[in-house]
DOKOL-325356 format. One record per residue (C-alpha): residue in one letter; z, x, y negated. Coordinates in nm, 4 decimals, decimal comma. Layout:
+-----+----------+----------+----------+
: res :       pz :       px :       py :
+-----+----------+----------+----------+
:   A :        Z :        X :        Y :
...
+-----+----------+----------+----------+
***
This chain:
+-----+----------+----------+----------+
: res :       pz :       px :       py :
+-----+----------+----------+----------+
:   M :   5,7522 :   9,1943 : -18,9368 :
:   L :   5,7536 :   9,3608 : -19,2718 :
:   A :   5,4942 :   9,2632 : -19,5299 :
:   S :   5,3773 :   9,6289 : -19,5270 :
:   K :   5,1713 :   9,5635 : -19,2213 :
:   R :   4,9632 :   9,3013 : -19,4012 :
:   I :   4,9319 :   9,5171 : -19,7192 :
:   F :   4,8353 :   9,8217 : -19,5140 :
:   C :   4,5518 :   9,6433 : -19,3441 :
:   V :   4,4200 :   9,5234 : -19,6707 :
:   I :   4,4350 :   9,8668 : -19,8266 :
:   L :   4,2518 :  10,0395 : -19,5474 :
:   C :   4,0111 :   9,7536 : -19,4744 :
:   L :   4,0478 :   9,8430 : -19,1116 :
:   I :   4,0434 :   9,6263 : -18,7988 :
:   V :   4,0456 :   9,7865 : -18,4554 :
:   L :   4,0604 :   9,5711 : -18,1446 :
:   L :   4,1155 :   9,8437 : -17,8910 :
:   S :   4,4714 :   9,9651 : -17,8416 :
:   V :   4,5769 :  10,3323 : -17,8681 :
:   P :   4,8038 :  10,4904 : -17,6108 :
:   V :   5,1586 :  10,6046 : -17,6992 :
:   F :   5,1550 :  10,9815 : -17,7664 :
:   V :   5,4502 :  11,1008 : -17,5552 :
:   C :   5,3713 :  11,1380 : -17,1917 :
:   A :   5,5670 :  10,9205 : -16,9488 :
:   E :   5,8200 :  11,0833 : -16,7159 :
:   D :   5,8335 :  10,8645 : -16,4024 :
:   D :   5,7030 :  10,8484 : -16,0481 :
:   T :   5,3494 :  10,8016 : -16,1625 :
:   S :   5,2856 :  11,1765 : -16,1743 :
:   F :   5,0506 :  11,3662 : -15,9535 :
:   T :   4,8872 :  11,7067 : -15,9117 :
:   K :   4,5117 :  11,7661 : -15,9064 :
:   G :   4,3808 :  12,1256 : -15,8852 :
:   D :   4,5667 :  12,3419 : -16,1326 :
:   F :   4,7009 :  12,0482 : -16,3364 :
:   R :   4,9758 :  11,7929 : -16,3190 :
:   F :   4,9184 :  11,4503 : -16,4721 :
:   E :   5,1137 :  11,1444 : -16,5762 :
:   I :   4,9739 :  10,7907 : -16,5784 :
:   L :   5,0298 :  10,6296 : -16,9163 :
:   E :   5,1052 :  10,2625 : -16,9863 :
:   D :   4,7415 :  10,1977 : -17,0738 :
:   K :   4,6418 :  10,3616 : -16,7381 :
:   T :   4,4934 :  10,6653 : -16,9031 :
:   L :   4,6221 :  11,0136 : -16,8139 :
:   C :   4,8325 :  11,2754 : -16,9830 :
:   V :   4,7987 :  11,6338 : -16,8587 :
:   T :   5,1519 :  11,7821 : -16,8514 :
:   E :   5,1295 :  12,1143 : -16,6744 :
:   Y :   4,8923 :  12,3986 : -16,6047 :
:   T :   4,9697 :  12,6084 : -16,2938 :
:   G :   4,6532 :  12,8151 : -16,2675 :
:   E :   4,5942 :  13,1839 : -16,3430 :
:   S :   4,2508 :  13,1702 : -16,4997 :
:   T :   4,2333 :  13,2658 : -16,8725 :
:   V :   3,9222 :  13,0410 : -16,9211 :
:   V :   4,0398 :  12,6837 : -16,8645 :
:   T :   3,8605 :  12,3480 : -16,8464 :
:   I :   4,0806 :  12,0401 : -16,8509 :
:   P :   3,8994 :  11,7572 : -16,6674 :
:   S :   3,8006 :  11,4600 : -16,8710 :
:   E :   3,8485 :  11,2086 : -16,5893 :
:   I :   4,0459 :  11,1866 : -16,2624 :
:   D :   3,9638 :  10,9105 : -16,0128 :
:   G :   3,8113 :  10,6936 : -16,2803 :
:   R :   4,1045 :  10,7441 : -16,5227 :
:   S :   4,0309 :  10,9007 : -16,8653 :
:   V :   4,2432 :  11,1953 : -16,9732 :
:   S :   4,3546 :  11,0825 : -17,3166 :
:   T :   4,6493 :  11,3064 : -17,3915 :
:   V :   4,7220 :  11,6789 : -17,3730 :
:   G :   5,0987 :  11,6971 : -17,3260 :
:   D :   5,3470 :  11,9114 : -17,5230 :
:   E :   5,3563 :  12,2844 : -17,4564 :
:   L :   5,0773 :  12,2787 : -17,1994 :
:   F :   4,9707 :  12,6434 : -17,2828 :
:   W :   5,2834 :  12,7387 : -17,4737 :
:   Y :   5,3113 :  13,1163 : -17,5185 :
:   K :   5,0302 :  13,1802 : -17,2696 :
:   G :   4,9006 :  13,4838 : -17,4545 :
:   D :   4,6322 :  13,5622 : -17,2077 :
:   I :   4,4416 :  13,2303 : -17,2481 :
:   T :   4,1082 :  13,3088 : -17,4118 :
:   A :   3,9196 :  12,9728 : -17,3991 :
:   V :   4,0038 :  12,6084 : -17,3291 :
:   T :   3,7772 :  12,3128 : -17,2962 :
:   L :   3,9614 :  11,9949 : -17,3770 :
:   P :   3,8948 :  11,6518 : -17,2292 :
:   E :   3,5930 :  11,4963 : -17,4003 :
:   N :   3,7794 :  11,1690 : -17,4846 :
:   A :   4,1152 :  11,3193 : -17,5720 :
:   E :   4,2950 :  11,1304 : -17,8520 :
:   Y :   4,6330 :  11,3190 : -17,8663 :
:   I :   4,6921 :  11,6936 : -17,8661 :
:   G :   5,0694 :  11,7409 : -17,8345 :
:   A :   5,3286 :  11,9592 : -17,9946 :
:   R :   5,3179 :  12,3338 : -17,9329 :
:   V :   5,0264 :  12,3014 : -17,6952 :
:   F :   4,8688 :  12,6317 : -17,7966 :
:   Q :   5,1682 :  12,7948 : -17,9752 :
:   N :   5,1356 :  13,1763 : -17,9604 :
:   C :   4,8185 :  13,1719 : -17,7565 :
:   T :   4,7337 :  13,5024 : -17,9247 :
:   S :   4,4080 :  13,5605 : -17,7325 :
:   L :   4,2556 :  13,2272 : -17,8365 :
:   T :   3,9810 :  13,2837 : -18,0916 :
:   E :   3,8272 :  12,9393 : -18,1317 :
:   I :   3,8845 :  12,5802 : -18,0187 :
:   K :   3,6520 :  12,2768 : -18,0026 :
:   L :   3,8446 :  11,9607 : -18,0581 :
:   P :   3,6818 :  11,6399 : -17,9333 :
:   D :   3,5625 :  11,3948 : -18,2029 :
:   T :   3,8041 :  11,1425 : -18,0485 :
:   V :   4,1205 :  11,3277 : -18,1431 :
:   L :   4,3582 :  11,1179 : -18,3641 :
:   E :   4,6703 :  11,3333 : -18,3601 :
:   I :   4,7548 :  11,7062 : -18,3551 :
:   G :   5,1188 :  11,7656 : -18,2892 :
:   D :   5,3852 :  11,9896 : -18,4466 :
:   A :   5,3200 :  12,3651 : -18,4187 :
:   C :   5,0202 :  12,2918 : -18,2037 :
:   F :   4,8397 :  12,6167 : -18,2972 :
:   L :   5,1344 :  12,7991 : -18,4554 :
:   G :   5,1177 :  13,1772 : -18,4101 :
:   C :   4,7595 :  13,1791 : -18,2687 :
:   S :   4,7037 :  13,5119 : -18,4442 :
:   N :   4,3380 :  13,5445 : -18,3574 :
:   L :   4,2261 :  13,1845 : -18,3972 :
:   T :   3,9559 :  13,1849 : -18,6636 :
:   K :   3,7530 :  12,8744 : -18,5828 :
:   I :   3,8637 :  12,5110 : -18,5484 :
:   N :   3,6662 :  12,1947 : -18,6076 :
:   I :   3,8490 :  11,9035 : -18,7643 :
:   P :   3,7568 :  11,5754 : -18,5827 :
:   A :   3,6245 :  11,2885 : -18,7865 :
:   N :   3,8944 :  11,0486 : -18,6492 :
:   L :   4,1993 :  11,2675 : -18,7220 :
:   V :   4,4770 :  11,0660 : -18,8890 :
:   Y :   4,7849 :  11,2868 : -18,8235 :
:   A :   4,8673 :  11,6553 : -18,8161 :
:   G :   5,2250 :  11,7649 : -18,7481 :
:   A :   5,4426 :  12,0327 : -18,9129 :
:   F :   5,3121 :  12,3857 : -18,8961 :
:   A :   5,0250 :  12,2774 : -18,6764 :
:   F :   4,7934 :  12,5542 : -18,8054 :
:   D :   5,0428 :  12,7989 : -18,9563 :
:   E :   5,0184 :  13,1719 : -18,8818 :
:   T :   4,6516 :  13,1484 : -18,7819 :
:   P :   4,3629 :  13,3315 : -18,9554 :
:   W :   4,1924 :  12,9895 : -18,9795 :
:   V :   4,4440 :  12,8588 : -19,2361 :
:   T :   4,4009 :  13,1620 : -19,4694 :
:   Q :   4,0560 :  13,0356 : -19,5730 :
:   F :   4,2365 :  12,7891 : -19,8024 :
:   D :   4,3868 :  13,0674 : -20,0127 :
:   G :   4,3260 :  12,9876 : -20,3777 :
:   C :   4,3305 :  12,6174 : -20,3298 :
:   T :   4,6189 :  12,3869 : -20,4328 :
:   S :   4,6165 :  12,1718 : -20,1197 :
:   I :   4,4961 :  12,1513 : -19,7625 :
:   I :   4,3554 :  11,8036 : -19,6788 :
:   L :   4,2177 :  11,7479 : -19,3316 :
:   G :   3,9467 :  11,4892 : -19,2597 :
:   G :   3,9774 :  11,3371 : -19,5979 :
:   R :   4,2930 :  11,1532 : -19,4992 :
:   V :   4,5662 :  11,3948 : -19,3934 :
:   F :   4,7472 :  11,5771 : -19,6725 :
:   Y :   4,8574 :  11,8712 : -19,4549 :
:   K :   5,0207 :  12,1108 : -19,7067 :
:   Y :   5,0595 :  12,1684 : -20,0844 :
:   L :   4,9992 :  12,5355 : -20,1625 :
:   A :   5,0488 :  12,5585 : -20,5410 :
:   D :   5,3585 :  12,5446 : -20,7654 :
:   N :   5,2726 :  12,2803 : -21,0242 :
:   D :   5,5650 :  12,0561 : -21,1163 :
:   K :   5,3435 :  11,7388 : -21,1361 :
:   V :   5,1105 :  11,6488 : -20,8520 :
:   V :   4,8670 :  11,3565 : -20,8019 :
:   I :   4,7788 :  11,3017 : -20,4401 :
:   P :   4,4164 :  11,1896 : -20,4078 :
:   D :   4,3246 :  10,8282 : -20,3400 :
:   G :   4,2194 :  10,7794 : -19,9779 :
:   I :   4,4978 :  10,9895 : -19,8255 :
:   V :   4,6661 :  10,7910 : -19,5497 :
:   C :   4,9053 :  11,0624 : -19,4133 :
:   I :   5,1348 :  11,3083 : -19,5801 :
:   S :   5,2193 :  11,5544 : -19,3044 :
:   D :   5,5667 :  11,6790 : -19,2061 :
:   N :   5,7009 :  11,9413 : -19,4513 :
:   A :   5,3926 :  11,9074 : -19,6707 :
:   F :   5,5883 :  11,9696 : -19,9963 :
:   D :   5,8965 :  12,1296 : -19,8385 :
:   G :   6,0804 :  12,3375 : -20,1005 :
:   K :   5,8382 :  12,2841 : -20,3869 :
:   G :   5,9531 :  12,2593 : -20,7424 :
:   L :   5,8067 :  11,9119 : -20,8042 :
:   S :   5,9371 :  11,6964 : -21,0843 :
:   F :   5,6822 :  11,4160 : -21,0308 :
:   V :   5,4413 :  11,3162 : -20,7504 :
:   K :   5,2099 :  11,0181 : -20,7534 :
:   I :   5,1497 :  10,8654 : -20,4128 :
:   P :   4,8428 :  10,6455 : -20,3825 :
:   D :   4,8469 :  10,2989 : -20,2300 :
:   S :   4,6334 :  10,4244 : -19,9408 :
:   V :   4,9243 :  10,6294 : -19,7994 :
:   A :   5,0575 :  10,4752 : -19,4721 :
:   F :   5,2524 :  10,7601 : -19,3186 :
:   I :   5,4969 :  11,0066 : -19,4727 :
:   G :   5,6105 :  11,2638 : -19,2177 :
:   D :   5,9509 :  11,4225 : -19,1459 :
:   Y :   6,0823 :  11,6448 : -19,4234 :
:   A :   5,7713 :  11,5759 : -19,6284 :
:   F :   5,9433 :  11,6252 : -19,9588 :
:   Y :   6,2570 :  11,7936 : -19,8275 :
:   N :   6,4394 :  12,0365 : -20,0567 :
:   C :   6,2371 :  11,9336 : -20,3608 :
:   K :   6,5461 :  11,9603 : -20,5843 :
:   N :   6,3723 :  11,8676 : -20,9101 :
:   L :   6,2087 :  11,5516 : -20,7760 :
:   K :   6,4536 :  11,2928 : -20,9022 :
:   E :   6,2490 :  10,9761 : -20,8453 :
:   I :   5,9525 :  10,8543 : -20,6476 :
:   K :   5,7515 :  10,5350 : -20,6311 :
:   L :   5,6503 :  10,4210 : -20,2827 :
:   P :   5,3552 :  10,2041 : -20,1970 :
:   S :   5,4225 :   9,8765 : -20,0304 :
:   G :   5,1936 :   9,9419 : -19,7381 :
:   I :   5,3670 :  10,2454 : -19,5883 :
:   Y :   5,3970 :  10,2174 : -19,2086 :
:   H :   5,6238 :  10,5194 : -19,1422 :
:   I :   5,8701 :  10,7249 : -19,3400 :
:   G :   6,0004 :  11,0244 : -19,1467 :
:   E :   6,3413 :  11,1751 : -19,1112 :
:   N :   6,4892 :  11,3326 : -19,4244 :
:   S :   6,1498 :  11,3059 : -19,5922 :
:   L :   6,2703 :  11,1849 : -19,9356 :
:   G :   6,5720 :  11,2658 : -20,1511 :
:   M :   6,7311 :  11,5097 : -19,9067 :
:   V :   6,8158 :  11,8779 : -19,9551 :
:   A :   6,9742 :  12,1623 : -19,7678 :
:   G :   7,3547 :  12,1755 : -19,7943 :
:   A :   7,6016 :  12,4423 : -19,7034 :
:   S :   7,6041 :  12,3393 : -19,3409 :
:   E :   7,3804 :  12,0316 : -19,3088 :
:   V :   7,1234 :  11,8182 : -19,4851 :
:   Q :   7,2651 :  11,6221 : -19,7790 :
:   P :   7,1412 :  11,3681 : -20,0306 :
:   L :   6,9935 :  11,4835 : -20,3632 :
:   K :   7,2219 :  11,3829 : -20,6481 :
:   D :   7,0851 :  11,1036 : -20,8706 :
:   F :   6,7739 :  11,0543 : -20,6643 :
:   M :   6,5935 :  10,7187 : -20,7160 :
:   I :   6,3400 :  10,5378 : -20,4957 :
:   Y :   6,1184 :  10,2676 : -20,6494 :
:   A :   6,0166 :  10,0288 : -20,3741 :
:   D :   5,9859 :   9,6558 : -20,3362 :
:   E :   6,2305 :   9,4536 : -20,1261 :
:   G :   6,1026 :   9,3903 : -19,7707 :
:   T :   5,9074 :   9,7117 : -19,7547 :
:   L :   5,9708 :  10,0223 : -19,5493 :
:   G :   6,0517 :  10,2174 : -19,8635 :
:   A :   6,3337 :   9,9811 : -19,9352 :
:   D :   6,4518 :  10,0152 : -19,5785 :
:   Y :   6,4517 :  10,3912 : -19,6082 :
:   A :   6,6498 :  10,3818 : -19,9266 :
:   K :   6,9179 :  10,1611 : -19,7690 :
:   M :   6,9389 :  10,3764 : -19,4593 :
:   Y :   6,9984 :  10,6895 : -19,6567 :
:   D :   7,2135 :  10,5251 : -19,9269 :
:   V :   6,9622 :  10,6122 : -20,1976 :
:   E :   6,9619 :  10,4192 : -20,5245 :
:   I :   6,6675 :  10,1696 : -20,5307 :
:   K :   6,4727 :   9,9810 : -20,7966 :
:   G :   6,1659 :   9,7590 : -20,7810 :
:   T :   5,8264 :   9,9195 : -20,8486 :
:   G :   5,7914 :   9,7020 : -21,1570 :
:   E :   6,0650 :   9,9125 : -21,3272 :
:   F :   5,8875 :  10,2403 : -21,2707 :
:   T :   5,7507 :  10,4208 : -21,5721 :
:   E :   5,4660 :  10,6680 : -21,5010 :
:   P :   5,4389 :  10,9805 : -21,7176 :
:   E :   5,1737 :  10,9466 : -21,9931 :
:   S :   4,9939 :  11,2623 : -21,8996 :
:   L :   4,9089 :  11,3517 : -21,5413 :
:   P :   4,7158 :  11,6599 : -21,4163 :
:   E :   4,3628 :  11,6599 : -21,3018 :
:   A :   4,2332 :  11,9630 : -21,1152 :
:   E :   3,8910 :  12,0772 : -21,0013 :
:   V :   3,7722 :  12,0407 : -20,6454 :
:   C :   3,7704 :  12,3898 : -20,5030 :
:   V :   3,6039 :  12,5610 : -20,2106 :
:   P :   3,7815 :  12,7699 : -19,9429 :
:   T :   3,7276 :  13,1409 : -19,9183 :
:   A :   3,5400 :  13,1063 : -19,5831 :
:   Q :   3,2837 :  12,8526 : -19,4601 :
:   I :   3,4391 :  12,5472 : -19,2979 :
:   R :   3,2470 :  12,3384 : -19,0480 :
:   D :   3,1683 :  11,9856 : -19,1695 :
:   A :   3,3180 :  12,0446 : -19,5154 :
:   D :   3,2739 :  11,7321 : -19,7174 :
:   T :   3,3711 :  11,6891 : -20,0875 :
:   S :   3,1317 :  11,4043 : -20,1634 :
:   Q :   3,2144 :  11,0345 : -20,2030 :
:   N :   3,1684 :  10,8240 : -19,8947 :
:   T :   3,0632 :  10,4586 : -19,8734 :
:   V :   3,2751 :  10,1674 : -19,7812 :
:   G :   3,1857 :   9,9556 : -19,4844 :
:   L :   3,3497 :   9,6593 : -19,3032 :
:   S :   3,2985 :   9,5896 : -18,9347 :
:   Q :   3,5406 :   9,3989 : -18,7165 :
:   G :   3,6316 :   9,5801 : -18,4003 :
:   A :   3,5314 :   9,9204 : -18,5347 :
:   V :   3,6706 :  10,1880 : -18,7560 :
:   I :   3,6113 :  10,1359 : -19,1283 :
:   A :   3,5134 :  10,3971 : -19,3774 :
:   I :   3,7164 :  10,4350 : -19,6979 :
:   V :   3,6047 :  10,5450 : -20,0376 :
:   L :   3,7407 :  10,8949 : -20,0925 :
:   S :   3,8264 :  10,9881 : -20,4531 :
:   I :   3,9212 :  11,3440 : -20,5259 :
:   A :   4,1856 :  11,3803 : -20,7962 :
:   G :   4,2936 :  11,7380 : -20,7429 :
:   C :   4,1900 :  12,0874 : -20,6355 :
:   V :   4,1650 :  12,0200 : -20,2606 :
:   V :   3,9632 :  12,0978 : -19,9580 :
:   I :   3,8213 :  11,8101 : -19,7560 :
:   I :   3,7143 :  11,8555 : -19,3939 :
:   G :   3,5516 :  11,6165 : -19,1586 :
:   G :   3,4840 :  11,2408 : -19,1809 :
:   I :   3,6864 :  10,9476 : -19,3146 :
:   T :   3,7650 :  10,7074 : -19,0257 :
:   V :   4,1087 :  10,5659 : -18,9664 :
:   V :   4,2531 :  10,3729 : -18,6739 :
:   S :   4,5207 :  10,1194 : -18,7617 :
:   H :   4,6584 :  10,0848 : -18,4137 :
:   F :   4,7548 :  10,4484 : -18,4313 :
:   Y :   5,0046 :  10,3755 : -18,7084 :
:   E :   5,1286 :  10,0651 : -18,5394 :
:   K :   5,2161 :  10,2654 : -18,2294 :
:   K :   5,3671 :  10,5488 : -18,4347 :
:   R :   5,5769 :  10,2987 : -18,6383 :
:   K :   5,7171 :  10,1228 : -18,3303 :
:   K :   5,8017 :  10,4505 : -18,1643 :
:   E :   5,9391 :  10,6508 : -18,4567 :
:   N :   6,1119 :  10,3990 : -18,6779 :
:   K :   6,3708 :  10,2850 : -18,4267 :
:   N :   6,6296 :  10,5024 : -18,6013 :
:   I :   6,6068 :  10,2806 : -18,9090 :
:   K :   6,6894 :   9,9688 : -18,7128 :
:   K :   6,9774 :  10,1415 : -18,5293 :
:   K :   7,1221 :  10,2667 : -18,8569 :
:   K :   7,1108 :   9,9224 : -19,0187 :
:   K :   7,3004 :   9,7790 : -18,7223 :
+-----+----------+----------+----------+
***
């Protein structure tokens, strides 16, 4: 196993003994129907709700069926159900899938359980009347366009970045050519900097996850230094731009990463030039921006420093250092097993490419 796992654990000071279920719902003979819902039994014996067949516009998803906890809300469960007005999610849900509420235009607010770790791609995309969402304290991943085209996301107008829960860098909103990502960020979401005119970005050592297309089409970004503890680097996330008919490499792009790390693997997979991190020269002057406040009140907004703790078998808090004009929502807990599962599931393409 790569050395990045050891470094990641040191950086986050996080030890969790309980496992986290794989996000994608299983498709086998372990499915069953209960009431208006269809469920799949996952490998850890918890349940994923995969289908809603009812006609009610006010929906409550059960938290438990026959002693099994409902941990996952499957992809597209309420996709384009424009008449849905209210949904109560399972109280112990950890994963909310891709496009679950996409274009639910009658949904005005949603209460996410505090246990939620992941919000999938386009989860709330196009919810044109959704004005209220709480960000769970445990959130460690939000997919591409998860909150786009909602009134809720407009409250960040005037800020340079949207940061969720103090860990998830969801989207960069400004047009500065040099950006410093705050210490304490563990996830850079899919498409977070897509198309931006960056010439330099500083990624802190705390980052463990870089999503698909995170820095896609950043044509002026010619080099990037990657921390050794990264657990996942998504598809076409670094050094790739739009070509005439397909994605193509950015000319003269350089990755600085140490041998044996995932950053080095990514460079080899995409045939990107690579140098060790010791050869990287950081610009002498880097920007510092003020912490700003969104244009509307956000539940559980938190821009203060948090204390560090260490407790085996529990989630560990991280010191959060704000280095830019950002909005912080929610708490600062991280679950390492989440990243272990994501890495095993999503980095298989690197191994296949190397073969």
